[in-house]
N, C-alpha and C positions, 0 to 999 in steps of 0.2 A: 528496336529493342523488344517491344511487346511480342511481336510475331516470333522472334528468335527464342524467346522464353517459352512460348507456347509450343514451338517445334522442338524444344529441348536442345537447341543449338547453343544456347547460353544458359547460365545458371544464376539463380538468386541465392544470396547468402544472408543469414541472420547472425549478427554478432552480439553475443550475450543471450544465453539460453535459460533465463530465470522464469519468473511468473509471467512475464510479458513475451519474451523471445521464443520460448519453446512452443506455445500454442500457435503463434504466428507461423513459425517454421513448418510445423506439421500440417497446418491448414494449406499452406502453399504447396507443400510436398505431395498433396493429393492431386495437384494439377500440373506442376512443373518440377524440374529438377532443382533440388535445394542442397546447400551446404550449411550445416548448423555448426557455428564456431563458438567456442568458449575457452577461456584461458585455463580453466580448472579441468585438468585431465581426468580427475576422479569422477567429476560430474559427467564428463563426456562418455566415460566408460559405462556409467549407469544408463545413460540414454541409448547407447549402443545395445544394451541389454533390455531395452524397452521399459526402463524405469524412470519416472519423473522425479528428480531430486526434490522438487518442491511439493510433491505428493498431491498435486492438483489433478493430474491426468492418469487414467487407467492405461494399462499396457495396450489395450485395444486401440487407443488413439494413435499408436505408432504403426498400425497395420496399413498395408497398401500405400505406403509413403515412399516417394523417391527422394531419400535424404541420406546424406553422409555426415556423420558427426565427427568433428575433429578439433584439435587444438594446434594444428600444424599450419603455419602461414603459407607453405608451399601448396597445400590443398586449397586454401582460401583464394589463392591467386587465380584459380580457375573460374571464379565468379565474375559476373559483369554488372550485377544489380545488388547493391549492399543495403541492408536494413540494420540500423544500430538500435539495440534495445537493452542498453546497460542501465544500471541504477544511477540516480542523481540525488544523493543524500545531502544532508547539511552536517556541519561539524558540531562540536560541543558548544560553540558560540552561535549556532543557528546561521552560520555563513555557508552559502552553497559550496559543496565539495564537487568540483568539476573533474576531479582526477579520473574517474571511470570513463566519462565521455571523452576526455582528452586522450586517454590511452587508446580508446577505440578509434579515435581520429588518427592517431599515430599508426595504428595497425592498418587502417585504410590507406594512409599515405604510402605505406610500404608495398601495397599490393595493387593499387588502382591503376587502370590503364585508360588511354584515350578512348572516349566513347562510353565509358561506364557511368552508372547512376549510383548515387548515395542518398538514402533517405533516413533521417533521424526520427526515432520515435520517443526517445528519452525526454522526460519533462524538463524543460529549461526556461529561462526568462526570455522575453522577446529580444531577438538580436543575437542570441548565443550561437546559433547554427552558423550564421554568416560571419560574425565578428570574432568568435572564439575557436570554432571547429575548422572552418574553411582555411584559415591561415596555416594551421598545423598540417593539413593535407597538402597545401601548396608547398610548404617548406620541405616536406619529405619526398614529394612526387615531382615537383616542378611543373605541375599541371595547373591550368587556369580554370576556375569555375565558369560554367556556361560555354566557354570556348572549347575546352578540351573534355570536360565531363559535366554532367548535370547533377544538381543537388536539390533536395526537397525536404519537407518536414511533414510528418503525419503522426500526430500525437496518439499514443496508446490509450485505449479505454478498457483495458482488462480489469475485471473486478474479481479478485480471488474468492473462490468458494461459490461463485454465482454460475450456475449451470444454465440459466436462462439467457442472460445477457452475455453473449460470447462474441468473439471477433466477427463471426459471420452475421450476427443479428443486430449489431450496433452500427449506426451510420458512421462512416470513417471520414474525418476531415483530412484533406490532402492539400499540399501546396508545392510549388516548384519555383526554380530561379528564373524561369521564362515560360512562355506559353507552351512551347513544345514539351518541356519537362513536366509541366502540370498535366497535360493531356496524357502523356505516357504513364506517369505515376498513378493517375486516376484509373487508367485502363488496367494496370497491373493489380491494383487493390480490388478492382471490381471482379477479378477472378475468384476472390474468396469472400468478399463482403456482400452477402445477399441483400442487406438493407440499403446498399448504395453508398455513394461517396458525396461529400460536400466539398466543392472546389473553393478554397480560400484564395483571396486576391493576392496574398503574399505569404512568404515564410513567417514573417513577424506576426501577421494576423493569426496564423495557425498556432504559433507558439503561445500567443496571448490567450487564445480561446481555451487551450488546454489548462493553462495555469489559473484562469478565473473559474473554471468548473469546480475545482477543489477549494479555491478561496471562498467562493460563495457558500459552499457546504460548511466550511469551517466557521464562517461568520454566523450562519444560522444556528449551528450547534452551540456556539458561544453564547448567543442570545438565550437559548434554552437553559444552558448551564447557569447563567446569571439569574434567570427567572427562578430556577430551582433553589438557588441560595436565598433569594428573597422570599419565596413561598415557604421555605423551611422555617424562616423566622416568624412567619405568620401561622405556622402549624397547618399549612395546606399541602395536600399531596399534589405534586406537579403533574403526574400522569392523569389524575382526575381532571385537572384544569385543561390539559391538552385534549383529553377526550371530549370535554364539553365544547371547547373552542373549535375542535376539528369537525363539528357538525356544519360549520360555515363552508360553503363550496370552495372558497378561494384561500382558506387557511392552509399554510404550508406545514405539513405534519413532521417536523423535525423533533428529536428527543434529546434530552441531556445525556451526558456520558463522557467517558474518557476518550480523548481524540488522539489516536496514535496511528500506526501504519506508515507506509512509505509514500503516501500521497497527501491526504488532507492535513496531516500535522507537519508536512515538510514544504509543500509547494508554495504556500503563501510567502515563505521566507525568500524564495527566489524572486518573487515579484517585488517585495519591499527592498531587497538588496539592490536590484536594478534601479528602483525608484530613488533610493538614496544616492546612487551614482549620478543620477540626473538632477540632483539637488532638491528633491521633494521627499520629505519625511512622512511616511504613511501614518495616518492616525486611526482610522476605522479598522483596517486590516490587522495592525499590530495590537490594537485593543482586544480584538477577538482572540489573537494568539495568547496574550497575557492571561485571559480568563481560562482558556482551555488548558494551557500548560500548568495552571495552578490547581486544577481539579484533583489531581492525585493527592496533593497536600491537604486539600479540603476534606477529602474522604478519610484520610488517615487521622486527621484531627477529630472528626466526628466520632470515629471508633474509639479513640483514646478518651474522649470526654465521657462516653458511655461507660467505659471500664472504670474510670475514676468515680463516676456518680454511683455506680453499683457496688462500690466498696471493694473493687478488685485490686489485687496487688499487681501493679503494672509490670514489675520485673518478672513475675511468675505467670502473668497472663499469656494466654495462647490465642492466636488468631489464625483462622484458615482462610486463605484466599483461593477462591474457585474460579479458575480461568486465567491463563497467562498469555494467550495469543492476542493480537491487536483487534480481532473481531471474531464473531461467532463462526464455528464450524470450519475453521481453517487451521493449518499448522504454522502459519506465518507469525513470527514473533518480532519482526523488524519494527523498531521504534514503538514497541508496546508500552503504553503508559501504565500498564499493570506493574511493570518493573519499578516505576516511580512510586507507586503505592506501597510496594514491599519495602523499598528503600526508606520511605518516610516512616513507616511503622517501626522499622528497626532502629531508627534514630531515637524513638521513644523507649527503647529497650524492651519492646514487645517480642515475644517468641512467635515467629511466623512460619507456617506451613503453606505450601503452594501445591495445588493439584490442577490438572488439565488433561482431558482425554485426547487432545489433538497435539499438544506441544511435545517437543523432544527435550527430555531432562538434561542431556549433555549439552545440547545447543543453548539452553537457558543458562546453564552453569558457565559456559564459555562466554556468553554474551553479557550476562548480568550478574554473575557471581552467586546464583542460587539455582538449585534443581527442584525436582518434584518429589514429594513424599510418596513412599510406597504404600504406607498404611495410614488411614485417616483415624485420628484419635476420637475420644468420646467426651472430652472435657474442655471444649473451646469456649472462650469468653466472648468471642465474636466471630462471625463468618461474613466475608465479603464476597458476594457473587458479582464478579466484574464483567463477565462475558456470557451472553445468553445462548450457550451451546444447546443444541436440540436435546442432548442427553441430560441436561439439567432441568429441562422444563417439566419432566414427569415427577420430579422430587416433590415431596409434600411436607406438611407440618411435622408429621411423625418422624420423618428422616432427620430433619434438623434438630428436633428435640432429642433424638438419640445420640447426637454427636456434640451436644453443647451443654453447658451448665444452665441451671434454671433461670438465671438472670442475664443470659447471653443476648447479644444483639445479632439480628440478621440484617446486614446492609445489602439490599438488593438494588444495585445501581441502575439496572434497566427495567425495574418494576415488573418482573415476570411472575412474582409470587404475591402480587397485590391482592388483598382480601382473602388470602389463603393461609396466613400464618396467625395462629391464635396463642400458642403456648410460649412464644418468645417475643421479645421486643423487636418490632419491625421498623425499618427505615429505608427509604429509597431516595434517589435524587429527584 
């Protein structure tokens, strides 16, 4: 398989061309022949025109790539090595939604041939690849794993907006259903991953490794958020405490904040879901989730309390929310907890404007029911800076004074204006 890919006698296909799939497909396409498959024909057409629908990659990233973008199953059949990179979200009850990965497995089941390889990159709970995906492939293809085709798991480690930690510079965890498949899958990924690969002992180990990466971050941020709530009651600035504690060599420098996005705020629920199936109810992991999911309401309540204390008329009060994406300097609004802040503020009958230099207004309107304002007013009762976009960091005290009332509050969730605001009430997590 490996040599045939190198010689371009066989093709590699990436199924799902979002934030994860497209960078992988283009990186491989610099070395071997690639088919980029996505069910959204509109997105496919954009990529044919060298446009990244996710706005992460420049058109130059498409240059010198041997890749064919398609939504046609007949074209996909020409591939022999399949990589699945579709989303794995949770539903409104925080239950894993496997429909995207199940549909991708159905697609593979319709095109796979004897001797082919399938590698899943989508984040799932341990056991999902072999217990949930493989049966679907078998049902539609009639082929047996290991005997007729090989399967593996190599968790994605794409970080949206990060130009330093890319697919080629991050060590890649790989696994396979047998020794032969592990070796081949490792060789294929070594084509594009300069940092090298880590061979996991089994598919389940690789699945578990991915899911605890984000669970660990979630728990550490939850601790910071809980500390922030405690320190606020003590009238202590959390960021000053973290700055002092951070002088110790082994202190982990996590910060409080809203925890959204398609990884940290989602992946822990996959692990606790599987845990519950096995008869163990998670305590620590879910405790962290409860704290982080409650932060939007906590922030909204703090703003409301300030407006009431400053004798503001709640129904006439105006709040500006600066930042709508799930993290800084990206356009990604998936699972953005800023939307929860806006929703909470509106339950108090506050008038809310939202602005963001990276987010798409129509996408926000479709996903969350609110868009971005064209013009920023000059009489806000409170401003919440939720995301530390680079373009926000240069703003100063005079700017915020010019767009707010005299008794207004600046709620700086990430502490980027600490010790810089004198003319308005200042608060941070």
